[in-house]
C-alpha positions, 0 to 999 in steps of 0.5 A: 490498490484502486478504491472505487468512489462508491465505497465512500458514498460518492457517485458520478454527480458528486465527483463532478461537483468536486471536480468543478469546485477544484477547477474554480479554486485552482483554475485550468492552468494549475490543474496539470501541475496538481495532477502531476504532483498527485500522481507522483505522490501516489507512485511514491506511496506505492513504491514504498508500500511494495518495498515494505511488503517485500521486506516483510516477505523476505523476513518471513522467508528467512525466519521460516528457513531458519526454523526449518534448518534448526536442529531438533532438540529432543527432550531426554526421556528418563530411563528407569 
């Protein structure tokens, strides 16, 4: 899920300042490595969260099927 930067109160000028500071700190040779590492981290987080969502959906589906196929236990009514 993409979260726009303006949610955190960051606009284009602020993002450009942050990127400039990162460029000064790490230098232009390290930026591709940092970007690649960040991208792979985000990709792994998405995979794991989608896997967890799928597990939850499967568990809910199994639970719903189990409750649908469970025999109805009617309470006996006393006869007078």
